C-alpha positions as a Markdown table, in Angstrom:
| # | Residue | x | y | z |
|---|---|---|---|---|
| 1 | Met | 58.0 | 162.3 | 79.6 |
| 2 | Asn | 61.4 | 162.7 | 80.7 |
| 3 | Ala | 63.5 | 159.7 | 82.0 |
| 4 | Pro | 65.1 | 160.2 | 85.3 |
| 5 | Arg | 68.7 | 161.2 | 85.1 |
| 6 | Thr | 71.1 | 158.8 | 86.6 |
| 7 | Lys | 74.5 | 160.0 | 87.9 |
| 8 | Ala | 77.6 | 158.8 | 86.2 |
| 9 | Pro | 79.6 | 156.5 | 88.4 |
| 10 | Glu | 82.2 | 158.4 | 90.2 |
| 11 | Thr | 85.8 | 157.4 | 89.4 |
| 12 | Lys | 88.0 | 157.2 | 92.3 |
| 13 | Pro | 91.3 | 158.9 | 91.9 |
| 14 | Arg | 94.3 | 156.5 | 91.9 |
| 15 | Pro | 96.2 | 156.6 | 95.1 |
| 16 | Glu | 99.5 | 158.3 | 95.0 |
| 17 | Ser | 102.6 | 157.6 | 97.0 |
| 18 | Lys | 103.4 | 160.2 | 99.6 |
| 19 | Ala | 107.1 | 160.3 | 98.7 |
| 20 | Asn | 107.2 | 161.5 | 95.1 |
| 21 | Gly | 103.5 | 162.0 | 94.0 |
| 22 | Arg | 103.5 | 159.4 | 91.4 |
| 23 | Pro | 100.7 | 156.9 | 91.3 |
| 24 | Leu | 101.3 | 153.5 | 93.0 |
| 25 | Pro | 101.7 | 150.6 | 90.6 |
| 26 | Leu | 98.6 | 148.7 | 91.6 |
| 27 | His | 98.8 | 146.4 | 88.6 |
| 28 | Leu | 101.7 | 144.6 | 90.4 |
| 29 | Phe | 99.2 | 143.2 | 92.8 |
| 30 | Asp | 96.8 | 141.8 | 90.2 |
| 31 | Pro | 96.8 | 138.1 | 90.6 |
| 32 | Ala | 96.1 | 137.5 | 86.8 |
| 33 | Asn | 99.2 | 139.5 | 86.0 |
| 34 | Leu | 101.6 | 137.7 | 88.3 |
| 35 | Leu | 102.2 | 134.7 | 86.0 |
| 36 | Lys | 102.6 | 136.6 | 82.7 |
| 37 | Ile | 106.0 | 136.4 | 81.2 |
| 38 | Glu | 106.3 | 140.1 | 80.7 |
| 39 | Phe | 105.7 | 140.5 | 84.4 |
| 40 | Leu | 108.4 | 138.0 | 85.3 |
| 41 | Arg | 110.8 | 139.5 | 82.8 |
| 42 | Glu | 110.3 | 143.0 | 84.2 |
| 43 | His | 110.6 | 142.1 | 87.9 |
| 44 | Tyr | 113.0 | 139.1 | 87.9 |
| 45 | Arg | 115.6 | 140.9 | 90.1 |
| 46 | Phe | 112.9 | 141.7 | 92.7 |
| 47 | Leu | 111.5 | 138.2 | 92.6 |
| 48 | Leu | 115.0 | 136.7 | 93.0 |
| 49 | Phe | 115.5 | 139.1 | 96.0 |
| 50 | Leu | 112.2 | 137.8 | 97.6 |
| 51 | Phe | 113.3 | 134.2 | 96.9 |
| 52 | Ala | 116.6 | 134.8 | 98.6 |
| 53 | Leu | 115.0 | 136.5 | 101.6 |
| 54 | Met | 112.5 | 133.5 | 101.8 |
| 55 | Met | 115.4 | 131.0 | 101.7 |
| 56 | Ile | 117.2 | 133.0 | 104.6 |
| 57 | Tyr | 114.1 | 133.1 | 106.7 |
| 58 | Ile | 113.5 | 129.4 | 106.3 |
| 59 | Gly | 117.1 | 128.6 | 107.0 |
| 60 | Asn | 117.2 | 130.8 | 110.0 |
| 61 | Ala | 114.0 | 129.3 | 111.4 |
| 62 | Asn | 115.4 | 125.8 | 110.9 |
| 63 | Met | 118.8 | 126.6 | 112.5 |
| 64 | Asn | 116.9 | 128.2 | 115.5 |
| 65 | Glu | 114.7 | 125.0 | 115.9 |
| 66 | Lys | 117.9 | 122.9 | 115.9 |
| 67 | Arg | 119.5 | 125.1 | 118.5 |
| 68 | Leu | 116.4 | 124.9 | 120.8 |
| 69 | Lys | 116.5 | 121.0 | 120.6 |
| 70 | Thr | 120.2 | 121.2 | 121.6 |
| 71 | Ile | 119.5 | 123.5 | 124.4 |
| 72 | Ala | 116.7 | 121.3 | 125.7 |
| 73 | Ala | 118.9 | 118.2 | 125.5 |
| 74 | Leu | 121.6 | 120.1 | 127.4 |
| 75 | Glu | 119.2 | 121.2 | 130.1 |
| 76 | Asp | 118.3 | 117.5 | 130.7 |
| 77 | Ser | 121.8 | 116.5 | 131.0 |
| 78 | Ile | 122.4 | 119.4 | 133.4 |
| 79 | Lys | 119.4 | 118.2 | 135.5 |
| 80 | Ile | 120.9 | 114.7 | 135.6 |
| 81 | Ala | 124.3 | 115.9 | 136.5 |
| 82 | Arg | 123.0 | 118.1 | 139.3 |
| 83 | Arg | 121.1 | 115.1 | 140.7 |
| 84 | Asp | 124.2 | 112.9 | 140.6 |
| 85 | Tyr | 126.1 | 115.7 | 142.3 |
| 86 | Ile | 123.7 | 116.1 | 145.1 |
| 87 | Ser | 123.5 | 112.3 | 145.8 |
| 88 | Leu | 127.4 | 112.1 | 145.8 |
| 89 | Lys | 127.8 | 115.0 | 148.1 |
| 90 | Lys | 125.1 | 113.5 | 150.4 |
| 91 | Glu | 127.0 | 110.1 | 150.5 |
| 92 | Leu | 130.4 | 111.9 | 151.0 |
| 93 | Thr | 128.9 | 114.0 | 153.8 |
| 94 | His | 127.6 | 110.8 | 155.5 |
| 95 | Ala | 130.8 | 108.9 | 155.0 |
| 96 | Thr | 132.9 | 111.6 | 156.6 |
| 97 | Arg | 131.0 | 112.1 | 159.8 |
| 98 | Glu | 133.1 | 111.6 | 163.0 |
| 99 | Ser | 131.0 | 108.5 | 163.9 |
| 100 | Gln | 131.4 | 107.0 | 160.5 |
| 101 | Val | 135.1 | 107.5 | 160.5 |
| 102 | Ala | 135.4 | 106.0 | 164.0 |
| 103 | Asn | 133.4 | 102.9 | 162.9 |
| 104 | Ala | 135.7 | 102.5 | 159.8 |
| 105 | Val | 139.0 | 102.8 | 161.8 |
| 106 | Glu | 137.8 | 100.6 | 164.7 |
| 107 | Gly | 139.9 | 97.7 | 163.8 |
| 108 | Leu | 143.1 | 99.7 | 163.4 |
| 109 | Asp | 143.3 | 100.4 | 167.2 |
| 110 | Leu | 142.7 | 104.1 | 166.7 |
| 111 | His | 140.3 | 106.2 | 168.8 |
| 112 | Ile | 138.8 | 109.6 | 169.0 |
| 113 | Ile | 140.8 | 112.1 | 171.0 |
| 114 | Thr | 138.8 | 113.4 | 174.0 |
| 115 | Gln | 141.4 | 115.9 | 175.3 |
| 116 | Ser | 142.5 | 119.0 | 173.6 |
| 117 | Pro | 145.9 | 118.8 | 172.0 |
| 118 | Arg | 148.9 | 119.8 | 173.9 |
| 119 | Lys | 151.7 | 122.3 | 172.8 |
| 120 | Ile | 155.2 | 121.2 | 172.6 |
| 121 | Tyr | 157.8 | 123.7 | 173.3 |
| 122 | Val | 161.4 | 123.2 | 172.2 |
| 123 | Lys | 164.2 | 125.0 | 173.9 |
| 124 | Arg | 166.8 | 126.3 | 171.7 |
| 125 | Thr | 170.3 | 126.4 | 172.8 |
| 126 | Pro | 172.4 | 129.4 | 171.5 |
């Protein structure tokens, strides 16, 4: 009797890049290949570039975090300064009211004018 025929496994074509039609270097993404000396020697420039980008990214994140902390501290100090300004303005407004000024100068024999001021005319002689 004849044995049933089995189909040969289909091989998938290697993906090609769209720019130049060359096959993509998929061996670069193989985890077993990443720590081999030959791989490191071939791609040391690219690895140094990635390392530099990583350092710049970490430094930028750290610097931005410090700036955010500084901004938060400044916002708190602005809130405190605004609160002090409002309280001082309220005290000044209360102290400069006409009744408060009258009470403050009571012992100096000064009083509030109830009449409108008079104009003084000076005659000039030619």
